[in-house]
C-alpha positions in Angstrom: 80.9 103.8 93.7 83.1 103.5 96.8 86.8 103.1 96.8 89.0 102.7 99.9 92.8 102.7 99.7 94.9 100.3 101.9 98.4 101.1 103.1 101.2 98.9 101.7 104.5 99.0 103.5 107.6 99.3 101.4 109.2 96.0 100.3 106.2 93.7 100.5 106.6 90.8 98.1 103.9 89.9 95.7 103.2 86.4 97.1 103.0 87.8 100.7 100.5 90.5 99.7 98.3 88.0 97.8 98.4 85.6 100.8 97.4 88.3 103.2 94.4 89.5 101.2 93.2 86.0 100.6 93.8 84.7 104.1 92.1 87.7 105.8 89.1 87.4 103.5 88.7 83.7 104.0 89.2 84.1 107.7 86.2 86.5 107.7 84.0 84.0 106.0 84.2 85.5 102.5 84.3 83.4 99.3 86.4 84.4 96.3 84.2 84.2 93.3 86.6 85.6 90.8 90.3 86.2 90.6 91.9 87.7 87.5 93.3 91.0 86.2 91.7 94.2 85.0 92.5 95.5 81.5 92.4 99.1 82.9 95.3 98.1 85.3 97.7 95.9 83.4 99.3 93.2 85.6 96.9 93.8 88.4 95.3 91.1 90.6 91.6 91.6 91.0 89.3 89.6 93.3 85.6 89.5 93.9 84.5 88.4 97.3 81.0 87.4 98.5 79.6 86.4 101.9 77.4 83.3 101.8 74.4 83.9 99.5 74.0 87.5 100.5 73.8 90.2 97.8 76.7 92.4 97.1 80.3 92.0 95.9 83.4 93.4 97.5 86.1 94.0 94.9 89.8 94.1 95.9 92.5 95.2 93.4 96.2 95.2 93.8 98.2 97.0 91.1 101.8 96.2 91.6 103.1 98.7 89.1 101.7 101.5 91.2 102.0 99.7 94.5 98.3 100.3 95.1 95.8 98.1 96.9 92.1 99.1 97.2 88.6 98.0 97.9 85.9 98.9 95.5 82.1 98.6 95.8 80.1 99.4 92.7 76.8 101.1 93.1 74.9 98.1 91.9 76.8 95.7 94.3 76.2 97.4 97.6 75.2 95.4 100.7 75.1 95.8 104.4 77.6 93.1 105.1 80.2 95.0 102.9 79.7 98.2 104.9 80.1 96.3 108.1 83.1 94.3 106.9 85.3 96.9 105.2 86.8 98.5 108.4 87.8 95.2 109.9 89.1 93.8 106.6 91.2 96.9 106.1 92.7 96.8 109.6 93.5 93.1 109.3 95.0 93.2 105.9 97.2 96.2 106.8 98.3 94.5 110.0 99.1 91.3 108.1 101.2 93.3 105.6 103.2 95.0 108.4 104.1 91.7 110.0 105.7 90.4 106.8 
Protein backbone atom coordinates (compact mmCIF):
# COMPACT_ATOMS: atom_id res chain seq x y z
CA UNK A 1 0.00 0.00 0.00
CA UNK A 2 1.16 3.49 -0.87
CA UNK A 3 0.14 6.65 1.00
CA UNK A 4 1.25 10.15 0.04
CA UNK A 5 0.45 13.19 2.18
CA UNK A 6 -0.50 16.53 0.64
CA UNK A 7 0.18 19.88 2.29
CA UNK A 8 -2.84 21.92 3.35
CA UNK A 9 -2.30 25.61 4.13
CA UNK A 10 -3.87 26.97 7.30
CA UNK A 11 -7.36 28.38 6.96
CA UNK A 12 -8.51 26.47 3.88
CA UNK A 13 -12.28 26.12 3.92
CA UNK A 14 -13.98 22.78 3.40
CA UNK A 15 -15.77 23.74 0.18
CA UNK A 16 -12.60 25.16 -1.35
CA UNK A 17 -10.59 22.02 -0.56
CA UNK A 18 -13.25 19.76 -2.04
CA UNK A 19 -13.45 21.94 -5.16
CA UNK A 20 -9.66 21.88 -5.63
CA UNK A 21 -9.43 18.10 -5.34
CA UNK A 22 -12.33 17.47 -7.69
CA UNK A 23 -11.42 20.17 -10.23
CA UNK A 24 -7.79 19.04 -10.47
CA UNK A 25 -8.75 15.39 -10.86
CA UNK A 26 -11.39 16.10 -13.51
CA UNK A 27 -8.93 18.42 -15.27
CA UNK A 28 -6.54 15.47 -15.49
CA UNK A 29 -9.17 13.24 -17.13
CA UNK A 30 -10.02 11.28 -14.01
CA UNK A 31 -13.53 10.12 -13.21
CA UNK A 32 -14.90 10.00 -9.69
CA UNK A 33 -16.45 6.57 -9.18
CA UNK A 34 -17.14 6.93 -5.46
CA UNK A 35 -17.51 9.78 -2.99
CA UNK A 36 -18.33 9.11 0.62
CA UNK A 37 -16.78 8.80 4.05
CA UNK A 38 -14.65 6.21 5.81
CA UNK A 39 -15.75 4.72 9.11
CA UNK A 40 -12.12 4.68 10.24
CA UNK A 41 -11.96 8.48 9.74
CA UNK A 42 -15.29 9.91 10.97
CA UNK A 43 -16.41 12.96 9.03
CA UNK A 44 -13.86 12.37 6.28
CA UNK A 45 -14.47 12.79 2.57
CA UNK A 46 -13.17 9.89 0.53
CA UNK A 47 -12.99 9.65 -3.24
CA UNK A 48 -12.13 6.92 -5.73
CA UNK A 49 -10.80 8.12 -9.08
CA UNK A 50 -10.22 6.11 -12.25
CA UNK A 51 -8.79 6.94 -15.65
CA UNK A 52 -10.98 5.79 -18.51
CA UNK A 53 -11.33 2.01 -18.46
CA UNK A 54 -7.81 1.38 -17.23
CA UNK A 55 -7.16 -0.77 -14.19
CA UNK A 56 -6.35 0.84 -10.89
CA UNK A 57 -8.04 3.17 -8.43
CA UNK A 58 -6.54 6.26 -6.85
CA UNK A 59 -8.08 6.95 -3.46
CA UNK A 60 -8.00 10.44 -1.98
CA UNK A 61 -9.11 11.14 1.57
CA UNK A 62 -9.54 14.40 3.43
CA UNK A 63 -10.04 14.18 7.17
CA UNK A 64 -11.02 17.64 8.36
CA UNK A 65 -10.70 16.74 12.05
CA UNK A 66 -6.97 16.13 11.61
CA UNK A 67 -6.49 18.57 8.71
CA UNK A 68 -5.06 15.68 6.71
CA UNK A 69 -5.28 15.08 2.95
CA UNK A 70 -3.66 12.07 1.31
CA UNK A 71 -3.53 9.76 -1.69
CA UNK A 72 -3.74 6.03 -1.15
CA UNK A 73 -3.16 3.21 -3.58
CA UNK A 74 -4.03 -0.24 -2.31
CA UNK A 75 -1.76 -3.09 -3.40
CA UNK A 76 -4.55 -4.65 -5.48
CA UNK A 77 -5.40 -1.33 -7.21
CA UNK A 78 -1.99 -0.35 -8.60
CA UNK A 79 -1.65 0.85 -12.17
CA UNK A 80 0.93 2.63 -14.29
CA UNK A 81 -1.36 5.64 -14.86
CA UNK A 82 -1.54 6.19 -11.09
CA UNK A 83 2.25 6.17 -10.67
CA UNK A 84 2.54 8.65 -13.53
CA UNK A 85 -0.30 10.90 -12.30
CA UNK A 86 0.42 11.26 -8.58
CA UNK A 87 3.29 13.79 -8.78
CA UNK A 88 1.33 16.09 -11.10
CA UNK A 89 -1.91 15.77 -9.12
CA UNK A 90 -0.10 16.47 -5.86
CA UNK A 91 1.56 19.58 -7.28
CA UNK A 92 -1.66 20.90 -8.84
CA UNK A 93 -3.83 20.31 -5.77
CA UNK A 94 -1.29 21.93 -3.46
CA UNK A 95 -0.97 24.95 -5.80
CA UNK A 96 -4.75 25.26 -5.97
CA UNK A 97 -4.99 25.22 -2.17
CA UNK A 98 -2.35 27.95 -1.84
CA UNK A 99 -4.25 30.24 -4.23
CA UNK A 100 -7.41 30.14 -2.13
